N, C-alpha and C positions, 0 to 999 in steps of 0.2 A: 529139338524142335520146340517151337513156342506155340502155345495154345491160347486162344481167346476163351477165358473162363466166365467172365462176368462183365456187364456194362451197367452204367447208370446214365439214363437219358432224361432230358427235360423237354417238354412240349408245351405249346401254347394252345389253349382251347378257348373258343369265344363264349361258351356258356357252361354252366355246371352240368347240364344234361349231355352236352358234347363231350365233356371230360369223362363222365361216367361211362358213356358208350365206348369211348376210345379205350379206357381201361379194360372193359369187358372184352373188346376185340383182341387186345394184347394177351389177355389170359387164355384165350382160345387158340392162340398160335402154337403149333406143334414144333417149331424150330427152337424154342427156348422155354424156360420156366420163369414165371414172374415171381420173384422172391418178395418184393416189397413194392408198394405203390402208394401215392398220395396225390391229392389235388388241393390247391390253395388259391383262394381268391386274391387277386392283385388288382391294383388300380393306380392310375396316374392322376394327380390333382393339379389344378392351376387356379390360383387365387381362391382356394378353398372348395372349388367345385371339381367333381369327377369329370375328367375329359376322356378317359379311356379305361376300360375294365376288361379283365380276362381271367382265366384260370391257368395256373402253372401245374402241369401234370408231371410228376416224377415217377420213373419206373426203373426198378433194378431187375435186370434180366440175367439168368444163368444159362450157359450153353452146355457146359460139361463139368464133371467133377474135377476139382483142383488136384486131388490126390491121385486119381486115376482117370485122366482124360481119355475119352474114347472117340472123339471126333475133332476135326480141325475145321473151324468156321472162320470165314472172313466176311466182314460187313462193309458194304459200300453205301454211303448215304447219297441220295439223289432220287431221281425218278425211276420207277420200275421196281423190280424185286431187289430188296436190300441184302439178300443172303446169297452167297456163292459158296457152296460146299465143295471141299476138296476130296 
């Protein structure tokens, strides 16, 4: 059997506060453990002027132990609940 152990995901947040709030929400989720997280300011410039800005949020999530997996989780990205437990 193959087990999903860990994922690394990146998200776009429109502001620093939105990025912080999103990280806090992820840390409260009981379906996984957040091992690592970061947010980084990003921008696009045209002719020296900032035309778009956002924060890239990176999150590393662990679902089960690699040595002794105790659950089988599958993730579906889209609308609705992303977790389907077997």
